[in-house]
N, C-alpha and C positions, 0 to 999 in steps of 0.2 A: 691841232688835234690829230690830223691824219698821220703825222710823223710818229706821235706817241702810239697810235693804234698799230702802225706797222712794227714799231719796236716791241710792243706787247706780243705780237704774233711770232716773234723769233723764238727758236728753241731755247736759247740762253735765258731769255726773259721768263719763259715758262718754267724752266728749272729753278731760277731764282725765286719766282713767285711761290712755287710749291715748297721751296726750302724755307721761305719766310712763314708759310702756313704751318709746316711741320715743327718749326722752331717754337711755336707757341706752346704745344704740349710738351716738347722737350724741355723748355725752360721751366714750365710748371712742375714737371716731374723732378727736375733738379732742385727746385725750391722746396718741394716737400721733403726730399731727402735731407737737404740742409736744415730744415726746420726740425726734423727728427734728431739730427746730430746736435743741434743747439740745445734741445731740451734735456739731453743727457750729459752734455759736456759743460764743464765750468771753467776750464783753463782758457784764458784769453788767447794764448798762443794757438791752442788747438782749434778754438772757434774761428780764429782768423785764418788758419790754414784751410779749414773746411769751407769757409766762405769763398776764399780765393779759388779753391779746387772746383767748387760748384760753378763759379762764373766762367772759369776757363773751360769747364766741361760743356757748358752751353755753347761757348764759342767753337769748341772742337766738334760738337754735334752739328752745328750749323755748317761748318766746312765739310764734314764728311757727307752730310745729306746732299749738299750741293754737288760734290764730286760724283755721288751715285746717280743723281738726277740729270747731271749735265749731259748734253748730247755727245755721242762718240762718232767722229767722222770716219766713215768706212770707205769712202771713195768719192770720185768727182760727182757722181749722181746725187749722193747724199748731200754734198756741199752745195750743189745747185738748189736742191730742194729746200735746204735750210735758209737760203737767201731769198726765197720767194715766200712772202707772207701767205698764210693759209686763206686769209680773207680775200686776197686777190684771186686765188684759184676758185674760191667759192662764188665770188661775184661773177666770174666768167661763165660759170656753169648754171648759176641760178637765173631764173626768168626775171625780166624787168619788174620792178616794184615789189619784189619779195625780199625779205630779210631772214637770215638764219636765226632760228630761235635761240634765246639766251639760255645758257646752261651754267650751273654753279661751278662747273669745272673751268669755265672761262674767266672766273673772277680772280683767282690767285695770280695769274700773270700780270694783272693790272697793279699789283702791289709793288712790282719791281721798280718802275720809274719813281714812285713816291718814296720808296726806301732809299734809292740813290740820292734823291734830293735831300732827304733827311740826314743821311750820312754826311753829305757835303756841308750842310748847315752846321751840324754838330762839330765837324772837323774845324770849320772856320771859327766857331765859338771857342773851341779848345785852344786853337792857335792864338786867338786874341788874348785868352787868359794867360797862357804861358808867356806871351810877349809882354803883357803888363807886369807879370811877376819878375821877368828879367829886367824890365825898366825900373822896377821898384828898388833893385839892388844898386842902381847907379845914380838915382836922383834923390836929392835931399838927405844924403847919408854922410856920416863922419865917423872916424875911428873911435872906439870906446876908450875912455880915459883909463890910465893906470890906476890900480893894478889889475883891472878886469881881464885883459888879455892873458896875464900870467895865471890868474885864477881859472880861466877857461882851459888853459893847458893842463892844470892839475886835475880838473874835472875830466878831461879827455883821457888822462892817464888812469884815473879811477875806473873809467868805463872801458879801458883797454882799446881806445880808439886811436889808431895811428894816423889817420888822414888829417891833414891840417885844416883847421876851420877858422874863418875870419869872424870877428865880432864887431858889428857896426851899429851905430845909433841912427835912427831914422825919424823924420818928422811926418812921414806918410803912413805909418801904421800905428795901431793902438795896442797891439799885443806882440810878443816875440813870434817870429816866423823863421822857417828854414827855407832857403832858396838855393837851388843848384845841387848837382850830384858830383860832377868832376871837381869843381872848386866850391864846396858848400859855404854858405854865409848865413850866420845867424843875425837877423835884424831885430833890435829891441827899440821900443819907443824912447824918444828923448825924455829923460827924467825918470825912467823906470829904475835904472841902476842906483839912483840916489833916493828914489821914493819908496823903495821896499828894503827890508832888512837884507843883509848880505846872505844869510842862510836861505831866505826865501828866493832871492834871485838865483842863487846857485842851484836850488832845486828846479827852478824853471829852465835854466840853461841845461841842466842834465837831461831834462825831458827832450829838449831840442837835439841834444847830442845823441840821445837814444834813437831818434828818428834817423839821424845820419848813419849811425852804426848799423841800423837795420836796413839801410838802403830804401827807406820808405819813399823818398822823393822819386826814385826811378819806378818803384811799384805804383805810385800814384799816377805817374805818367802813363804806364801801361794800362792802368785801370780806366783812365779817361778814354783811351783808344777803344777798349772793349765797349764802354758805354756808348760811344758814338756809332759803333757798328750794330749794336743791339738796343738802340735807343727806344724802340717801340714796345719793348717787353717790360711790363711792371715788375716781374720777378728780378730782372737785372738791376733795377734801381733799388729794390729792397736788399739784394745781395750786396750792392755797392755801399749802402748805408751800414750794413753789418760789418763790412770790411773796415770802413772808416772808424766806426765806434770801437771795434776790437783792436785796431791798430793803436789808438790812443791808450787803451787799457794796457796793452803790451808795454808801451813806453812808460806808463805810470808804474807798472810792476818793476821795470828795470831801475827806475829812480828809487823806489822804495827798497829794493834789494841792495842798492849801492849805499843808500843813506842810512837804512835801518830804522827810519822813523816815519811811519805812514801818516800819523796824526799831523806832524809838522808839514808834510808835503800837502795834505789836504788843506791845511791852513794857507799854504802858499797859493794853491789853486783858488781858494776863496778870495784871497787878496787880489789876485790877478783878474778875477771875474768883474771887479769894479771898473776895470778899464777895457772890458771885452768889446770887440767889434765884430761885424759880420765879415769873417775872414773869407777871402777868395779861395775857391776849391783848388786853384793851382799852387797854393802854398800850404805848408804844414805848420799849423799853429798849436801852441800849448793848450788853447781853449777849444780845440776841436772835439767833436762828438757831444754827447750829453754831459755837460760839465757837472751838473748837480749829482748825477749818478756816479761820476768819477770821484767827486768829493766824498760821497757816501761810502764808496768802496774803500777809500783811504781811511776814513774815520773808523769804520767797523773793523778793518784789518788791525788798526792800532788797538781797538777795544779788545778784540780777541786775543792779541798778544798779551795785554795786561792781565786778562783773565787766566 
């Protein structure tokens, strides 16, 4: 405990503690601005961009606040003063048996060690998730049977996606997922290609290709990094939820725009829901977000077109 107490008394710990304290109202302000934008904006792409900007804005405000509050070394005297905890100086001057009174200003520096521990735990959690995702693409997989690789190439051409994408069947997942950015792979459950109609499977594959074309796997990786640094803020988790929901809607809209049949795509999502599983956050699945709302979006879009 003495080591933690001495750490808390350092200038960097004080700067970090006060940065964490100020980030609470900074994040709340960003959340209010995002909420106002979501109330007036209907485009999933616009809502997605606003949510990403809000999350990055909170991270930028955190960094700027810390830079402003961080101690500036001006000489050897300042450096020596920074290395000596204030508590040690106070103890040498105070009379025996007396303790310095507690002040509210002394509380924020104590946030620093707990924040560092939380960041470490969340980073380990994220690393474990990404490791499991990479393992998923290597275990229990086999190549998709013909003519599905050729159909996937035609779908890539329809979406104007030049990056090669592998299509594999897996016995370890219950819904299609995308893994990887440099060499992306679409994993589909064994039996899905034969268990659904060709048009429905193609619609689902187009959704996964839309994730690849939008570079969502990389965006998801950066998003989890921000979550680990700002894990303590409820507004960050709300923003993250908005980002994931709008990301799925953006891909849905790309599929509908390419196929021209929103009602058929909604039916494909409904069929896929029967085999839905609790997808890991480290992978991008076609059943991500609130699937019933996404099905409703597809249905009403198709109804509006018919009217």
